[in-house]
Every structure is written in C-alpha cells, then in structure tokens.
N, C-alpha and C positions, 0 to 999 in steps of 0.2 A: 780346497774348501769352497772355492767359488762355484764350481759345478754342483757340489753337494748342496750348498745353501740355495742356489738358484732352483734346483729341483724341489727342495723342501718348500720354498715360499711360493711355488706354483700351486700349492694345495688350496682348496676352496676357502678355508678360514682366512688365509692371508689375502687372497684376491678380493674377498667380500669386505674385509675390514680396513684394508690399507690401499690407497690409490696408486702407489708407485713402489718400485723395487727398493728404493732407499728406506722407506718406512717399513717395508716388509722385512728387510734385513735387520733393522734395529729391533723389531718385534721378535724376530727369530732369536736374536741374541738374548733378549730379556727372558724369553721362554726357556731356551736351552741352556743358557749359562747362569742366569740369575734365578732360574726355576720358578718364574711367575706363571700363573695360569692365564687363560685367554683374556679374561676381564681385567685382571691386574696389569697385564702387559699393555693393553690398549689404553688404559688410564694414564700410563706413563708417557706416552708419545706426545711430543710437542712440535714435531716437525711440520713445516709449512711456512707460508708467508708470515713474516714477523717472528720467526723462531729464534732469531739472534744467534745463529750457529749452534743452537741447542736442540738436538733431535729427540731427546728423552730425559726425563728427570725421575729417578727411582729413589725414594726415601725408604731406607731399610731401618725401621724403628727398633727391631730386635738388636741389630748390630750398631745402631746409632751412626749410620753412614749415609751420606747423600751422594748418589752417583749421577754425575752430569755427563751425558753420553752424546758423542758425535759419531755418526756412522758414515763410512765411505765404501760403497759396494762397487769395487772395480774388478774388471776382468784381466787387467794387465798385471805384470810381475811387480812393478814398483810404482811408487807415488812420491811426488815431491813434498816440500814442506808446507804446501798450501793448507791441508787439513790441520796441521799443527798450529798454524797461524790463526785458523778459525777457532780452535780450542782456546788459544791464548786470548783471542778477542772476547770470547765468552767469559773467560776468567776476569778480564778487565771490567766487563759489563756487570758481572755479579758483585763486584766490590761496591757497586752503587745500585742497590736493588730498586730504589724508588725511581731512578731515572730509567733503568732497564724496563720497568713495568709500564712506563708511558707508551712505548712503541711496540711492546711485545704482543703476540697474538693471544687470543682468549685463553687457550689451554696453558700457555706459558705463564700468563698472569696469575692463574690459579696456583701453579707450581711455585711461583716466586713467593707468594704468600706463605705457602707451606715450607719453603726453603728458609725463609726469614725466621719462622718459628723454630725450625730445626737448629739453626745457627745459635739461637738464644739458648738452646739446650746443649750447646757445645758438641753438636754432631760433627763428625769428620767429613770433609768434602773430598771426593775422588773424581777427577776428570778421566773418563775413559774414551780414548780414541780407538774405535774399532774399524778395521779395514781388511778386505780380502787380499790386499797387496802387501808388499814390503816397502820399507822406506829406502830412498836413495841414500848414498853416503853423506851427501850434504844435509839431507833431512835428518839423518841420525845425529849429526853434529848439532843441528838446531834443537832436536829433542833434548839432548843433554843440557843445552843452554836454557831451554824453557823449564826443564825440571829444576834446575838450580835456581832460576828466578822465582819459581813458585815456592820452593822450600825456604828461601831467604826472605820472603815477603811476610811482614808481621801483620798486615791489615786483614788477610784472610788465609787461614790455615788450610792448605789444599795440597793434593798430590796429583800428578799427571801420570797415567798408566797407558802405555801403548799396547793395544791388542791387535797385532798385525796378523798376517796369514798364518805364520808359524805358531804364534801364541794362540790364535783362534783354534787351530787344529789341536793344539795341546789341551786347551780347555775343554773342547768338545770330546776328545778322546778320554780325558779324565772323567767326564760325566758318564761315559760309556764303559769306563774301567778297562781301557785297552792295555796292552802290554807296555811295560816301561821302556823308555828309549835306551839305547846302548851308548855309554860314554866310557871309554877307557882312558886312564890317566896314570901318570907317575908322579909321586911326591918325593921331594928331597927332604929327608928327615935326619935328625940327630939320633943315632942308635941309643944314646943314654936317655932319650926322652920319649921312647916308645916301648910298648910291651905287647908280645904276642901270647895269647892264651887260648885254651879250648875249653868250652863249657857245653856239656851235653852233646858232644860230637860236633859242635859248631865252632869254627875258628873265628876269633875276634882279635882285632888289634886296637889298642888304646894308645893314642899318640898326641903329643903336643906339636901341632903343625904351625910353622911360622906363618904369620899373617901375610907376609909377602908371597908365600907359596899359594895362598888361597885365591889371590887375584889371577892366578894362572889356570885355575880349574875351568875347563870348557863347560858351557851350558848355563852359566850364571846369567849372562846377558839376555839370552833368548828364553830362559825359563825351563829348558829341557832337562836341566839337572834336578829339577824339583818336581818330577812327574807325580810323585805321591804326596806332595805337600798340599794341604787344603787351600792355602792362599798363595798367590804369587806376590812379588814385591810390591809394597805400597809406597815406595819412595822414601827419601830421607826425612820427610817432614812428619811421618807417623811418629807418635809420641815415643814409643819404644825405640824405633830406629834412630830417632833424633838423639836419644841418650847413648845408643851404641856409637853413633858417629862422633859424639862429643868425647867419649872415652878414647876412641881411636886417635883423635887429633890431639888430645891433651895428656893421655896417660896410656899409650899403647902397651907399655911394659906391664901394666897392671890388668890388662884386658883378660888374661887367662884366669885370673882369680875372681873377676866380677861376672864372668859369663858361664852359663850352665853347660856349654859344649854343643857339639853338632853330631847328629847320628846319621850314618850312611849305610846302605846295604849294597853288596857287590856279589857277583857270581864267583869271583876268584880274587884272592889276596895273596900277594907274594912279598915278603919282607926279606931283603938281602942287603946287608951292610947299611948304607945310607939311602937306599932306594926302596920306596914302598909302591908297588905296582898293583893297580886294581882294575878289574874288568866289570863292565856293566854297572858303573857307579851311579847311585841315585841317592840324593840327600832327602831323607824323609822328615827331618826335623832340623831346621836351621836356615830356611829360605830367607827370612828377613835379615838374619845376621850376615850371611854370605853376600847378599845383595848390597847391604850397607857397606861391608868391607870393600866390595868391588867399587862402589861409588866413591869411596875414600881412598882410592888406589894411590894417589900421590902422597897421602899422609902415611901409608904403611909400606910403600915400596922400599924405602931405605931404612926401615926399622929392623934392627937385628935382634932385639930382645922381646918382640911382641909375638905372642902365641895364642892359639885357641885349641881347646881340647876336641879331638875327633874320636868317635867310636865307630869303627868299621866292622860290619858283620858279614861273613861269607855265607851267603844263602843261595843254594842251587835249586831248592824247591820253590817254585813260584807261589804255591799256596802258603808256605811258611813266610815267604817274603811279604806277601799281601797281609798276613796276620800281624807281622811286626810293624808294617807300615800303618795299618789301621790303628793298632794299639798306640803307636807313637803319636799319630796325628790326633788321637782322641784327647790328648793333653791340650789344655787351653788356659787362657788367663783366668785367674780366680775372680769371680764376681761377688757382689754383695750377697746374692742368693746363696752361693756356696758357703760363705762364712756363717750363714744363719742355719745351715742344715743341722748343726749340733747344738743349737741354742736349747736351753733346758725347757723353755715353753713349747718349742717345736717338738722336742722329743716326748714331752708329756702328752701333746696332742696326738702324736703318732701312736704312742702306747695305748691311749684311751680308745682311739679309732680301731686299732687292730684287736683290742679286747672285745669291743662291741661287735665288730664284724670279723669273726674269726677266720672267714675265708677270704678276707681282704688284705690289702697292702697299702701303706702310706709311703709314697716315694718322696724322700727328702733331698736326695743328692742328684745333681745333674748327671745324666748319662745312665742312671739307674733304670732298670726295667723290672716288670713283674711277670714271671713265667705264667702264661695263660693256662698251662697244664696244672699249675699249683694253686693259682688264685682265681677267684671269681672276678672277671673283668668289670662287672658292674660295681664292684667294691674296691676298685683300685683308684686312688686319688693322688694328686700331685701337689706338693707344697707350692710350686710356682703358680699353677692354675688356681689353687685355693687363695693365694695372696691376691690375685687379680679379681677373684669372685668376691672376696671379703671387702675389698675397697670399693667395688661397684655396688654391693648390696648394703653393707653395714655403714660404710662411710658415705654412701650415695655419691661417689665420685668415680664413675666409670671413665671419666675424662683422664684419669691417672692410670687406668688399668693397663695401658700399652707399655708403661715404663717399669720394667723389673727393678731398675736401679732405684727409682723413687720408692717403690713398695718395700724393698728389702733393705733399704738404707735410711732414707729420710723419714718414712712413715712406719717403719717396722714396729716400733714400740707401741704406737697407737693401735696397730692391727693385731699383733701377736702376744702382747703382754697381758693376757687374760685367759681364763679357762674358756674353752669352746667345746660344746657338746658334740660327740661323734654324729648324732642324728642331724645336726645342723650342717656338718661337713658333708654328709651324704646327700642331704637335700639340695645343697648348692651344686653338688656334683651332678645329680640327676637333672636339675633344672637346666644347667649349662649344656648337658648332652642333648636335651630337647631343643634348646636354642640352636646349637651347632648343626643339628640335622636339617635346619631350615636354610643355613647359609652355604648353599652349594650352587654350582653353576647353572643347575636347572631352574633355580630361582622360584621355588614354589610359592613364595609370598609376593612375588611381583615387585621386588625392591627396585628402587632407582639404581641404575647401573653404577653410578658414582659411589653410592653407598655400599653396594655389593663388592666394589673393588677394595673396600676397607675392611674385609672380613677378618683381618688379623687382629683387629681391636674393636670394631663397631659392635660385635655380638655382646660385649659387656654392657653397652647401652641398652641392648635388648633385654638382658637380664635385669638391669635397673628398672626398665619400663614395666616388667612384670610386677615388681615390688610396688610400683606406683598405683597399680590397679587395686591392691589391698589398701593402700593409703587413701585412695579416692572413695572406695566403697565404705570404709569404716570411719571416714572423716578424721583421719589422723595424718594430716599433710606433713607434719614436722617430725614424724617418728618412723621407725623401721620395723617391719613385721618380722616375726620369728620365722626363718626360712623353713624349719622343719614342720611347723604347723601349717604354713602356707602351702607347702608341697603336698602335705597330707590332705588338705581341703580340696586342692585341685584334682587329686587322684580320686578321692572319695566321691566327689560330686561330678565326676566325668567332665571336668572343665580344663584339663591340662592343655590339650591341643587348641581349644578355643582361645584361652588366654594367651598362649604362646603366639598364636597367629594374630590376635588383636594387638598384642604388644608390638609385634613386628610392623603391623600396619600403622600404629601410632608413631613409631620411630620413623618410618618412611614419610608419614605425613608431616612430622616436625621438620625433617630434613628438607623436603620439597618446599614447605612454607617459608623456611628460613632462606632457602636459595632464591625463591621468587621475590621475597621482600628486599633482599640485599641487591639483587639485580635491578629491581624497579627503582631503588634509591640511587642508582648510578654507581654502585660499588661492586667490587669483585668478591664473589663467593668462593671460599676455599673449603672443600669438603673436609680435608684433614684438620684444618684449623677449627672448623665448627665442632668436629667430633672431640677435639681436645679442649674446648672452651666451656665454661660453666653455662653460657647462654644456651647451649644445647639441652641442658637439664630443664631449664625453664620452658623451652619449646616443647619438650617431651611431656612435661606435666600438663601443659595447656592442651596438647593433643589428646591425652588420656581423658581429661575432663570434657573436651569437645566431643570425643567419640561416644562417651557414655551418654551425653546429653542428646546427641543426634540420633542415637539408637532408639530413644523413646518414641520418636516420630516416624520411624521407618516401619514398613509392614512387618508385623510379627516381632518388632524390636522390643516392645514393652515386655513381652514374655522372656526375651533373652536377658534384658536388664534385670528382671526380677530373679531369674535363675542365677545370674552372676552375683547379684546383691546378697541373696541368701546363701549361695555356695561359698562366697569369700568372706562371710561374716566372721569376725574375730573379736575376742574380748580385749578391752584396753590393756590388760596385763600381758597380752600377747605381743605388744609392741614395746620397743625400747628406744632410748635416745640414739641419735646418730653418733658414730665414732668419728671424732674430729680428725681430719687428715689434711687440713690446709688452714 
C-alpha cells in the first residue's frame, strides 16, 4: 500500500493543499476510506506544530462518531509502539479538553470546541491509528494493553482501532469491491447440534459452534475474515460489544439464546462426522460478535456449554455471493426514524402526497428507493429529509436539522402530529433542491470554505434564511410563511434564483461576521458549534435585514428591493406560528 498511496498523494491536489507526506497520507485516508470530499477532508486536518499527537478530527454527525486520527506514513515493514503511545497520549489529553486547548494549534482548538459539543450529545469516540507498516510483536502486546485500558476507563468512552498496512489494504480493497480473501478452516462440531440442508440448489449448514472454537478461526484479528462486513471491529467498549462481552463473561451458556447468530459464505462445505470443513470462508454478518468473542478468549476458552449459531452457505457463483453479502450487510440497527415509518400520521401524509402527485412517491423507510422509470423524480420525497426541512422551516431551528435522532424521537410529536398539505411537502422539496444545487465544490455562491465544509447540515440554515426574507419583507418576524405560497411567489415573479443566492450570501455574511467578532474578542470560533447554536439564527436574521437595507443605497438596488418587496408580498393569513421544538 505504501507505493500505491505515495503515487496517489503525488497528485496536484495533495501537493497544493498539504505541505508534507504525513498530512497527504491522512488526507488520502479521509478521502478514500471515510469518503470525504476535498473540502471536507482539508477541514479535518489538524496536523502541525501544537497538534498534540492528533493529525485529524472527523466528526461524523450521521453516525454520531468522533474519529481522532493519527497517521504514520512509513516505508518499512514494521513500526514499534511509539505511535501507539502517541495515541494514548492524545487520549489522556482529550480527557481534559480545557487544558488541551491552551497549547493546541488553531485548527485543533476549533476541533476541540466541536468535540466538546459532540461529547455532550453522547457521540462515540474512535481513535484510529493508521500506518503503512505493521506492528512489531511487542507493539502488538502494547496495543492489547492500551485497548483494554481505554475500554475500562469510565471518564471517557473510547475505542482504539489499528489500521495497519494489512487492514489499510483491506479497507481500500473493500472500497473498490475487490475479490474476497481466501480462508480455509475446519470446525470441531457436535453432530447432534448441526444440520445440513439444501434450498434452491444451494447447500447450507446450520450449526451451534462452541465459543471456544470461534477463537481459533483465522482472520479475526487482522480483519480478513470480514471482507464483506461494512464495519470492522470497534473494540469492546462499543455499547453493543460491551453487552456481548458481559454475557460471555457472566453467562456464556446462555449466549446462544441471546444472540441472533453469525452468517458466513463459503465456496465449499464438507460435513463429515464431527468435522465441518469450509473453503474460502467469509463472515458477512457477525464481525462485532466474533471480534468480541476473540477479545474475551480467556473467558470462553474453557467454556464447554457456550455456543453461537452459525449459518454457512455454499456459494460458488461470485455474483450470488455478492448479492447475499449486500443483502446481509444492508441490515443495521433500528433507529428512531425507522420506528416512525409506520406512524399513522406519517402514513396519512404519504397517502395524501401520492394522491395529489400521482406520478410521485413518498419514501418512508430507510433503504427504500423509487424506480425512476416508474415515478417522476421531481415528485419523490423522503421522510428523513422532510423531517429536517420541517424543523428548519416551521420550527425555525435548522440548528437541529443535523440530528435525525432528535427529529424522529424528541421532537417527532411537535413536527408530525398534524395534517400537512402535499403542496407544502412539495414546496419544501423544490426549495431544498434549489439550495442543494448551490452547495457543490465549484462553490457558485463564493461561500467561506469552512462553511462549505459543513454541507451535510448547513444547507438547512440556507433554507431557513429563505424564509427569513419573507418575514422581513412582510414585517412578520415571529411567524412562519406558508412554504407552498412562498415557493409559488418566487417562481411566478422570477425571484427563485435571486432569493436563493441572496439567502446564501446572507448565511455566509452571518458566518464570517460571527467568526470575526469571536476572534477579535480573543475567543475561539468553532464553525460546527456556531451552526448548531441558536446564536447563528440571530446572526442570520441580522444579515437579512442589513442586506435589504444596504441594497437601497447600491446602484440599481432600489429597483431590486422594490421587485423583491412586491414579489414576496403575502397576506398575514399566509403566516402561522412557529412549531415549538425546544
């Protein structure tokens, strides 16, 4: 991987944006493994003088995970425990954020502010040590010790994940969908606890495998057994894994009944007497479970009555294997959003929308898609996106739009417990598409780069800003405009692009003013914290008012103001009270 990465980071983008190979390596990892774009990746980098052994901080708001990344770009085969000790040092530092911030560099100070906010929201912390080398034997022992120390510490919930050369290649190959690795293995089984069947011409074996046999399976430690798994092990301090570990240590005999089982695909299965032989073994569902069982090896090694259910499928067709892998890995934890998909108010909204837009489709379930050959893509809406739009427009709290958990759990009743016209749903859909079209790397609105790096959630502030123009023009500062009427006025009066652009400029102005004022007062400005704070809403309202006022004195501005004022004019009855969401 070293030669491959070194060749990649010699590209112009890396040379121009990062001063050394270390930073380029971390940026490569953020882009290729975490799938960030060029602007987002650059925003995460904290490497440099005063980085406190932290090369990058990536806050994944969708998954509620903070990744603290330390990169070591080495050409050699092995590396000692020094990088691990640096990660451990950064963990110690992070437990005292106020002290860490005193000596940190400017970029890290900003990320520390954002990290503090994320921890308040119970985000998971994952330390990733990424290196193009492998660990020495002594370093591997230190890794196990450090992982145990992190998992047992109650002051900061965190996991330590090593991404060495082998794991790095695995992750990169996974991104490119390379062929699965070959692992052959033999399981010692009890004939009375396994069954061979054939369904649709495919051989399958369902077996209760002793827990002590699981720790003998090759490929758990280096991750090669989990080629098709979406995530590698997150350590024993992950909430689910912690529960698995607790059961293994306290009630190993009951583990079989509490666990859903493990799914594996193989190219060949042979069951003879007490021996189950498999070729090209690959676990497609059960990475966290097997990794936790492996980490609790001492607890299960001498357990005679502890079992876990395995489903082995003999698949010789690579396409069929990939289809099974994809289907299995599509299963994920149930979220609040999923539990609301069959809510009667949601179903009523879906029915009303699809009756109004007969060529449209209202997506309520995660993973659902609308066939473009069957539906008009302009009339396809998503419950998830609608929730974010509603809380930004009607609750006037785009500061919450980033959090699906809050929208579909804490504030669901305030947002969805009422009838909502299909025309309003479609208007928010159209307005949001117009906004999204501006949040691209080409940056047509000339947004501050730090603001553009937050395009996963800042566009909801943009949508909110559009509504503020209607409030300002109609002198209804405490009310919310009907989105269907607002969108119709913008289209009818040829003001859609104008107001979308002006709203983007106001958002940018509010952001840069807040940044300047904070820095001038000797404080640290955190973009992510600003976008999540109510102060940003006040700043946006001020920017809208100031822009409308300043336009009157600009050449030709008076005519523009008059066009906007007449084009956005609404009746008082076209406004309603804000939906309370805090």
